[in-house]
VOLUM-920968 format. One record per residue (C-alpha): residue number from 1; residue in one letter; x, y negated, z. Coordinates in Angstrom, 3 decimals. Last residue first. Example, Ala and Ser with C-alpha at 12.3 -4.5 7.8 and 13.67 -1.06 7.14 Angstrom:
<r n="2" res="S" xx="13.670" yy="1.060" zz="7.140"/>
<r n="1" res="A" xx="12.300" yy="4.500" zz="7.800"/>
***
This chain:
<r n="255" res="G" xx="-70.745" yy="37.742" zz="-34.163"/>
<r n="254" res="S" xx="-69.441" yy="36.378" zz="-30.867"/>
<r n="253" res="M" xx="-65.826" yy="35.768" zz="-29.959"/>
<r n="252" res="V" xx="-65.077" yy="35.139" zz="-26.275"/>
<r n="251" res="G" xx="-64.813" yy="31.564" zz="-25.301"/>
<r n="250" res="A" xx="-62.612" yy="28.615" zz="-26.216"/>
<r n="249" res="I" xx="-62.117" yy="25.953" zz="-29.006"/>
<r n="248" res="P" xx="-62.423" yy="22.203" zz="-28.404"/>
<r n="247" res="W" xx="-58.760" yy="21.229" zz="-28.424"/>
<r n="246" res="P" xx="-58.847" yy="17.491" zz="-27.540"/>
<r n="245" res="I" xx="-55.752" yy="15.194" zz="-28.016"/>
<r n="244" res="E" xx="-54.518" yy="13.673" zz="-24.790"/>
<r n="243" res="I" xx="-51.436" yy="15.909" zz="-24.428"/>
<r n="242" res="G" xx="-49.626" yy="15.235" zz="-21.155"/>
<r n="241" res="R" xx="-48.318" yy="18.872" zz="-20.813"/>
<r n="240" res="E" xx="-50.148" yy="19.815" zz="-17.729"/>
<r n="239" res="D" xx="-53.215" yy="18.119" zz="-19.020"/>
<r n="238" res="L" xx="-53.335" yy="20.162" zz="-22.291"/>
<r n="237" res="W" xx="-53.271" yy="23.483" zz="-20.456"/>
<r n="236" res="A" xx="-56.027" yy="22.069" zz="-18.018"/>
<r n="235" res="T" xx="-58.206" yy="21.191" zz="-21.073"/>
<r n="234" res="K" xx="-57.501" yy="24.272" zz="-23.078"/>
<r n="233" res="D" xx="-60.656" yy="26.484" zz="-22.010"/>
<r n="232" res="Y" xx="-59.675" yy="30.153" zz="-22.016"/>
<r n="231" res="V" xx="-60.342" yy="32.663" zz="-24.666"/>
<r n="230" res="A" xx="-57.570" yy="31.631" zz="-27.108"/>
<r n="229" res="H" xx="-54.885" yy="31.714" zz="-24.377"/>
<r n="228" res="L" xx="-56.027" yy="35.126" zz="-23.376"/>
<r n="227" res="L" xx="-56.004" yy="36.185" zz="-27.045"/>
<r n="226" res="C" xx="-52.457" yy="35.039" zz="-27.422"/>
<r n="225" res="L" xx="-51.389" yy="36.913" zz="-24.224"/>
<r n="224" res="G" xx="-53.105" yy="40.147" zz="-25.549"/>
<r n="223" res="V" xx="-51.467" yy="39.873" zz="-29.001"/>
<r n="222" res="S" xx="-48.012" yy="39.288" zz="-27.191"/>
<r n="221" res="T" xx="-48.633" yy="42.388" zz="-25.022"/>
<r n="220" res="R" xx="-49.746" yy="44.581" zz="-27.829"/>
<r n="219" res="S" xx="-46.415" yy="43.878" zz="-29.444"/>
<r n="218" res="P" xx="-44.470" yy="41.434" zz="-31.556"/>
<r n="217" res="A" xx="-40.743" yy="41.473" zz="-30.607"/>
<r n="216" res="E" xx="-39.718" yy="39.617" zz="-27.471"/>
<r n="215" res="L" xx="-38.323" yy="36.137" zz="-27.583"/>
<r n="214" res="S" xx="-41.844" yy="34.701" zz="-27.009"/>
<r n="213" res="L" xx="-44.357" yy="32.203" zz="-28.096"/>
<r n="212" res="H" xx="-48.091" yy="32.841" zz="-27.700"/>
<r n="211" res="F" xx="-51.036" yy="31.250" zz="-29.505"/>
<r n="210" res="G" xx="-54.580" yy="30.208" zz="-29.232"/>
<r n="209" res="A" xx="-57.700" yy="29.344" zz="-31.305"/>
<r n="208" res="V" xx="-55.826" yy="27.411" zz="-34.085"/>
<r n="207" res="M" xx="-58.579" yy="25.856" zz="-36.216"/>
<r n="206" res="R" xx="-59.342" yy="27.222" zz="-39.614"/>
<r n="205" res="T" xx="-63.042" yy="26.270" zz="-38.777"/>
<r n="204" res="C" xx="-64.677" yy="29.545" zz="-39.908"/>
<r n="203" res="V" xx="-61.729" yy="31.908" zz="-39.741"/>
<r n="202" res="D" xx="-60.604" yy="30.820" zz="-36.244"/>
<r n="201" res="I" xx="-56.868" yy="31.184" zz="-36.071"/>
<r n="200" res="A" xx="-54.913" yy="33.292" zz="-33.609"/>
<r n="199" res="I" xx="-51.167" yy="32.772" zz="-33.499"/>
<r n="198" res="T" xx="-48.100" yy="34.931" zz="-32.253"/>
<r n="197" res="L" xx="-44.993" yy="32.962" zz="-32.595"/>
<r n="196" res="V" xx="-41.626" yy="34.816" zz="-32.283"/>
<r n="195" res="P" xx="-38.601" yy="33.211" zz="-30.874"/>
<r n="194" res="R" xx="-35.239" yy="33.269" zz="-32.629"/>
<r n="193" res="G" xx="-32.469" yy="34.718" zz="-30.524"/>
<r n="192" res="I" xx="-30.217" yy="34.205" zz="-27.475"/>
<r n="191" res="P" xx="-27.391" yy="32.084" zz="-29.236"/>
<r n="190" res="Q" xx="-24.627" yy="31.053" zz="-26.724"/>
<r n="189" res="R" xx="-24.745" yy="27.515" zz="-25.238"/>
<r n="188" res="Y" xx="-23.098" yy="28.731" zz="-22.020"/>
<r n="187" res="Q" xx="-25.356" yy="26.970" zz="-19.606"/>
<r n="186" res="E" xx="-28.671" yy="26.344" zz="-21.326"/>
<r n="185" res="D" xx="-28.385" yy="29.707" zz="-23.337"/>
<r n="184" res="V" xx="-29.419" yy="29.002" zz="-26.993"/>
<r n="183" res="V" xx="-32.743" yy="29.448" zz="-28.854"/>
<r n="182" res="I" xx="-32.408" yy="29.543" zz="-32.566"/>
<r n="181" res="V" xx="-35.042" yy="27.871" zz="-34.719"/>
<r n="180" res="D" xx="-37.099" yy="28.929" zz="-37.734"/>
<r n="179" res="V" xx="-39.841" yy="30.565" zz="-35.695"/>
<r n="178" res="I" xx="-40.318" yy="34.222" zz="-36.517"/>
<r n="177" res="T" xx="-44.013" yy="34.756" zz="-37.589"/>
<r n="176" res="H" xx="-46.852" yy="36.834" zz="-36.138"/>
<r n="175" res="D" xx="-50.500" yy="37.058" zz="-37.099"/>
<r n="174" res="I" xx="-54.027" yy="37.023" zz="-35.732"/>
<r n="173" res="Q" xx="-57.193" yy="36.274" zz="-37.508"/>
<r n="172" res="W" xx="-60.232" yy="35.301" zz="-35.584"/>
<r n="171" res="L" xx="-63.889" yy="35.932" zz="-36.250"/>
<r n="170" res="A" xx="-67.285" yy="34.729" zz="-35.025"/>
<r n="169" res="N" xx="-65.820" yy="31.967" zz="-32.875"/>
<r n="168" res="P" xx="-67.035" yy="29.233" zz="-35.214"/>
<r n="167" res="K" xx="-70.093" yy="29.942" zz="-37.448"/>
<r n="166" res="A" xx="-70.942" yy="31.313" zz="-40.867"/>
<r n="165" res="V" xx="-68.021" yy="33.492" zz="-41.733"/>
<r n="164" res="S" xx="-65.775" yy="33.918" zz="-44.620"/>
<r n="163" res="L" xx="-63.229" yy="36.306" zz="-46.043"/>
<r n="162" res="Q" xx="-62.927" yy="35.947" zz="-49.873"/>
<r n="161" res="G" xx="-59.032" yy="35.880" zz="-49.930"/>
<r n="160" res="P" xx="-56.531" yy="33.241" zz="-49.921"/>
<r n="159" res="S" xx="-53.169" yy="34.409" zz="-51.164"/>
<r n="158" res="P" xx="-50.256" yy="34.879" zz="-48.897"/>
<r n="157" res="T" xx="-47.108" yy="33.276" zz="-50.310"/>
<r n="156" res="S" xx="-44.009" yy="35.467" zz="-51.009"/>
<r n="155" res="A" xx="-45.278" yy="36.634" zz="-54.434"/>
<r n="154" res="A" xx="-46.217" yy="33.029" zz="-55.339"/>
<r n="153" res="E" xx="-42.853" yy="31.786" zz="-54.324"/>
<r n="152" res="I" xx="-41.055" yy="34.443" zz="-56.340"/>
<r n="151" res="E" xx="-43.164" yy="33.515" zz="-59.446"/>
<r n="150" res="R" xx="-42.798" yy="29.781" zz="-58.882"/>
<r n="149" res="E" xx="-39.084" yy="29.759" zz="-58.764"/>
<r n="148" res="G" xx="-38.853" yy="25.936" zz="-58.524"/>
<r n="147" res="R" xx="-35.416" yy="26.061" zz="-57.008"/>
<r n="146" res="K" xx="-36.566" yy="24.381" zz="-53.757"/>
<r n="145" res="R" xx="-39.518" yy="26.601" zz="-53.560"/>
<r n="144" res="A" xx="-37.646" yy="29.740" zz="-54.027"/>
<r n="143" res="A" xx="-35.219" yy="28.646" zz="-51.324"/>
<r n="142" res="S" xx="-38.186" yy="27.869" zz="-48.990"/>
<r n="141" res="I" xx="-39.627" yy="31.331" zz="-49.828"/>
<r n="140" res="P" xx="-36.420" yy="33.053" zz="-49.072"/>
<r n="139" res="I" xx="-35.694" yy="31.448" zz="-45.708"/>
<r n="138" res="L" xx="-31.934" yy="30.831" zz="-45.870"/>
<r n="137" res="E" xx="-29.780" yy="32.753" zz="-43.321"/>
<r n="136" res="S" xx="-28.073" yy="34.655" zz="-46.132"/>
<r n="135" res="V" xx="-26.579" yy="31.400" zz="-47.380"/>
<r n="134" res="R" xx="-25.121" yy="30.468" zz="-44.127"/>
<r n="133" res="R" xx="-23.577" yy="33.959" zz="-43.747"/>
<r n="132" res="Q" xx="-22.152" yy="33.661" zz="-47.273"/>
<r n="131" res="V" xx="-20.479" yy="30.245" zz="-46.406"/>
<r n="130" res="T" xx="-18.868" yy="31.898" zz="-43.325"/>
<r n="129" res="R" xx="-17.837" yy="34.840" zz="-45.347"/>
<r n="128" res="R" xx="-15.974" yy="32.723" zz="-47.788"/>
<r n="127" res="A" xx="-14.035" yy="30.967" zz="-45.085"/>
<r n="126" res="P" xx="-14.551" yy="27.276" zz="-44.344"/>
<r n="125" res="A" xx="-12.359" yy="24.544" zz="-45.921"/>
<r n="124" res="S" xx="-10.351" yy="22.593" zz="-43.440"/>
<r n="123" res="L" xx="-11.465" yy="18.973" zz="-43.448"/>
<r n="122" res="G" xx="-9.848" yy="15.863" zz="-44.743"/>
<r n="121" res="E" xx="-12.962" yy="14.579" zz="-46.374"/>
<r n="120" res="A" xx="-11.758" yy="15.049" zz="-49.979"/>
<r n="119" res="L" xx="-10.504" yy="18.542" zz="-49.145"/>
<r n="118" res="C" xx="-13.931" yy="19.432" zz="-47.497"/>
<r n="117" res="V" xx="-15.649" yy="18.156" zz="-50.745"/>
<r n="116" res="E" xx="-13.502" yy="20.234" zz="-52.967"/>
<r n="115" res="R" xx="-13.735" yy="23.316" zz="-50.775"/>
<r n="114" res="I" xx="-17.678" yy="23.145" zz="-50.590"/>
<r n="113" res="R" xx="-17.756" yy="22.685" zz="-54.505"/>
<r n="112" res="R" xx="-15.433" yy="25.720" zz="-54.836"/>
<r n="111" res="L" xx="-17.764" yy="27.791" zz="-52.702"/>
<r n="110" res="L" xx="-20.734" yy="26.635" zz="-54.537"/>
<r n="109" res="A" xx="-19.200" yy="27.457" zz="-57.859"/>
<r n="108" res="A" xx="-18.200" yy="30.977" zz="-56.561"/>
<r n="107" res="F" xx="-21.803" yy="31.452" zz="-55.366"/>
<r n="106" res="S" xx="-22.961" yy="30.864" zz="-58.953"/>
<r n="105" res="P" xx="-24.994" yy="27.834" zz="-59.966"/>
<r n="104" res="R" xx="-28.690" yy="28.681" zz="-60.090"/>
<r n="103" res="E" xx="-29.855" yy="26.178" zz="-62.878"/>
<r n="102" res="K" xx="-33.106" yy="25.506" zz="-61.106"/>
<r n="101" res="K" xx="-31.125" yy="24.130" zz="-58.140"/>
<r n="100" res="L" xx="-30.424" yy="25.489" zz="-54.610"/>
<r n="99" res="W" xx="-26.688" yy="25.550" zz="-54.977"/>
<r n="98" res="F" xx="-25.992" yy="21.771" zz="-55.318"/>
<r n="97" res="D" xx="-28.160" yy="19.668" zz="-53.044"/>
<r n="96" res="D" xx="-29.274" yy="22.229" zz="-50.408"/>
<r n="95" res="V" xx="-26.214" yy="24.560" zz="-50.304"/>
<r n="94" res="Q" xx="-23.795" yy="21.528" zz="-50.679"/>
<r n="93" res="E" xx="-25.521" yy="19.640" zz="-47.839"/>
<r n="92" res="A" xx="-25.590" yy="22.508" zz="-45.425"/>
<r n="91" res="I" xx="-21.891" yy="23.400" zz="-46.044"/>
<r n="90" res="V" xx="-20.712" yy="19.785" zz="-45.702"/>
<r n="89" res="R" xx="-22.895" yy="19.307" zz="-42.545"/>
<r n="88" res="E" xx="-21.342" yy="22.596" zz="-41.035"/>
<r n="87" res="T" xx="-17.887" yy="21.100" zz="-41.897"/>
<r n="86" res="R" xx="-18.810" yy="17.886" zz="-40.146"/>
<r n="85" res="P" xx="-20.160" yy="19.714" zz="-37.152"/>
<r n="84" res="Y" xx="-16.609" yy="21.418" zz="-36.830"/>
<r n="83" res="L" xx="-16.846" yy="25.215" zz="-37.285"/>
<r n="82" res="R" xx="-16.315" yy="27.707" zz="-34.486"/>
<r n="81" res="T" xx="-13.862" yy="30.513" zz="-34.982"/>
<r n="80" res="V" xx="-14.280" yy="33.868" zz="-33.327"/>
<r n="79" res="G" xx="-11.237" yy="36.092" zz="-32.484"/>
<r n="78" res="E" xx="-11.693" yy="35.758" zz="-29.017"/>
<r n="77" res="K" xx="-15.205" yy="34.592" zz="-27.937"/>
<r n="76" res="T" xx="-15.915" yy="30.873" zz="-27.939"/>
<r n="75" res="G" xx="-16.456" yy="29.150" zz="-24.690"/>
<r n="74" res="R" xx="-17.862" yy="30.124" zz="-21.234"/>
<r n="73" res="K" xx="-17.098" yy="33.417" zz="-19.721"/>
<r n="72" res="K" xx="-19.791" yy="35.963" zz="-19.849"/>
<r n="71" res="P" xx="-21.964" yy="36.541" zz="-16.825"/>
<r n="70" res="K" xx="-21.642" yy="39.989" zz="-15.230"/>
<r n="69" res="L" xx="-24.731" yy="41.983" zz="-15.174"/>
<r n="68" res="S" xx="-23.606" yy="44.052" zz="-18.104"/>
<r n="67" res="S" xx="-20.910" yy="45.527" zz="-15.739"/>
<r n="66" res="I" xx="-23.572" yy="47.229" zz="-13.815"/>
<r n="65" res="R" xx="-24.112" yy="49.465" zz="-16.858"/>
<r n="64" res="Q" xx="-27.622" yy="50.795" zz="-17.807"/>
<r n="63" res="T" xx="-26.929" yy="49.462" zz="-21.402"/>
<r n="62" res="K" xx="-30.437" yy="48.384" zz="-22.408"/>
<r n="61" res="R" xx="-31.829" yy="47.578" zz="-18.965"/>
<r n="60" res="F" xx="-28.540" yy="45.883" zz="-18.128"/>
<r n="59" res="R" xx="-28.858" yy="43.621" zz="-21.336"/>
<r n="58" res="A" xx="-32.390" yy="42.611" zz="-20.266"/>
<r n="57" res="V" xx="-31.045" yy="41.780" zz="-16.799"/>
<r n="56" res="L" xx="-28.274" yy="39.705" zz="-18.226"/>
<r n="55" res="R" xx="-30.823" yy="37.866" zz="-20.613"/>
<r n="54" res="F" xx="-33.237" yy="37.213" zz="-17.764"/>
<r n="53" res="L" xx="-30.425" yy="35.770" zz="-15.658"/>
<r n="52" res="T" xx="-29.194" yy="33.524" zz="-18.537"/>
<r n="51" res="S" xx="-32.618" yy="32.031" zz="-18.831"/>
<r n="50" res="H" xx="-32.930" yy="31.476" zz="-15.200"/>
<r n="49" res="P" xx="-29.856" yy="29.513" zz="-14.865"/>
<r n="48" res="I" xx="-26.691" yy="31.180" zz="-13.140"/>
<r n="47" res="G" xx="-25.107" yy="28.606" zz="-10.731"/>
<r n="46" res="Y" xx="-23.244" yy="31.212" zz="-8.805"/>
<r n="45" res="E" xx="-24.859" yy="31.123" zz="-5.377"/>
<r n="44" res="E" xx="-27.694" yy="28.684" zz="-5.709"/>
<r n="43" res="R" xx="-28.707" yy="29.772" zz="-9.315"/>
<r n="42" res="A" xx="-28.655" yy="33.500" zz="-8.468"/>
<r n="41" res="E" xx="-30.530" yy="32.863" zz="-5.215"/>
<r n="40" res="A" xx="-33.284" yy="30.810" zz="-6.877"/>
<r n="39" res="V" xx="-33.756" yy="33.333" zz="-9.748"/>
<r n="38" res="V" xx="-33.887" yy="36.205" zz="-7.244"/>
<r n="37" res="E" xx="-36.370" yy="34.452" zz="-5.088"/>
<r n="36" res="A" xx="-38.625" yy="33.764" zz="-8.137"/>
<r n="35" res="T" xx="-38.691" yy="37.413" zz="-8.827"/>
<r n="34" res="V" xx="-36.624" yy="39.229" zz="-11.446"/>
<r n="33" res="T" xx="-37.744" yy="42.727" zz="-10.662"/>
<r n="32" res="G" xx="-35.427" yy="45.701" zz="-10.133"/>
<r n="31" res="G" xx="-36.964" yy="46.702" zz="-6.844"/>
<r n="30" res="S" xx="-36.405" yy="43.238" zz="-5.277"/>
<r n="29" res="R" xx="-33.662" yy="44.382" zz="-2.906"/>
<r n="28" res="R" xx="-31.930" yy="46.354" zz="-5.652"/>
<r n="27" res="L" xx="-32.065" yy="43.265" zz="-7.927"/>
<r n="26" res="L" xx="-30.333" yy="40.966" zz="-5.371"/>
<r n="25" res="D" xx="-27.741" yy="43.700" zz="-4.605"/>
<r n="24" res="R" xx="-26.944" yy="44.084" zz="-8.274"/>
<r n="23" res="L" xx="-26.904" yy="40.320" zz="-8.766"/>
<r n="22" res="F" xx="-24.220" yy="39.926" zz="-6.063"/>
<r n="21" res="E" xx="-22.177" yy="42.767" zz="-7.421"/>
<r n="20" res="Q" xx="-22.338" yy="41.278" zz="-10.984"/>
<r n="19" res="P" xx="-21.410" yy="37.780" zz="-9.723"/>
<r n="18" res="D" xx="-18.217" yy="39.142" zz="-7.777"/>
<r n="17" res="D" xx="-17.750" yy="37.880" zz="-4.335"/>
<r n="16" res="D" xx="-18.806" yy="41.099" zz="-2.627"/>
<r n="15" res="G" xx="-16.212" yy="43.169" zz="-4.540"/>
<r n="14" res="T" xx="-16.438" yy="45.127" zz="-7.653"/>
<r n="13" res="D" xx="-15.770" yy="48.516" zz="-6.235"/>
<r n="12" res="Q" xx="-15.667" yy="51.038" zz="-9.054"/>
<r n="11" res="G" xx="-17.188" yy="54.395" zz="-8.485"/>
<r n="10" res="N" xx="-17.426" yy="55.143" zz="-12.165"/>
<r n="9" res="E" xx="-20.315" yy="52.877" zz="-12.732"/>
<r n="8" res="P" xx="-21.083" yy="50.441" zz="-9.818"/>
<r n="7" res="A" xx="-23.461" yy="51.791" zz="-7.125"/>
<r n="6" res="E" xx="-27.230" yy="52.256" zz="-6.175"/>
<r n="5" res="L" xx="-28.562" yy="49.891" zz="-8.937"/>
<r n="4" res="S" xx="-29.069" yy="52.465" zz="-11.768"/>
<r n="3" res="S" xx="-32.856" yy="52.650" zz="-12.171"/>
<r n="2" res="I" xx="-34.067" yy="49.183" zz="-12.767"/>
<r n="1" res="M" xx="-37.976" yy="49.154" zz="-12.404"/>
***
């Protein structure tokens, strides 16, 4: 339950037509819970999509400030420069085709190469820190594989063990991984985060028994929801999504 919904901080009156005041009143009536009614009213009154609403409430729970319920203005933040898609393409191509080589060119060489290509295409060259940020976002195991660095790849890749079972549904293995995509807000197109995939795999058949996808960090909740998905029959779940491929794994594990 949200605890600081009685009045704006510092006694400030935000006004009835202010989005943050409107959201404060909505959440106070719902006991701090983002119900379907809260989502509907927020969208109807101010056009706030449900994904933005959940993000605002999560930010408020963290800061405990009513001002954090105020939707941010659209567009790029002051002082932040957004690259043209063509410049992003040049960076991505040069990192992949030039820098991720067995010869391991230096970062300075990569920077010179990007600037040369941008100049040839009539583009403004990106700042050094921008290129550094793109390089730091690379997945280490993918970079090692691209460069042919077998030792690093082998050290980063899980090795198969001797675990085996005689029949399906006797043992599941569960793990979490961060998905290589960035979720953005559907209205303001601002990054929200990378989702986490929790997946259960049947050891005998190597079939995925169930999964759970969330923007929250791995927890007992995500494991529990993954197990719940694994236990139930998948027929209705597949029908809802128009998937005609069978998923014949369900039920409680039995030794």
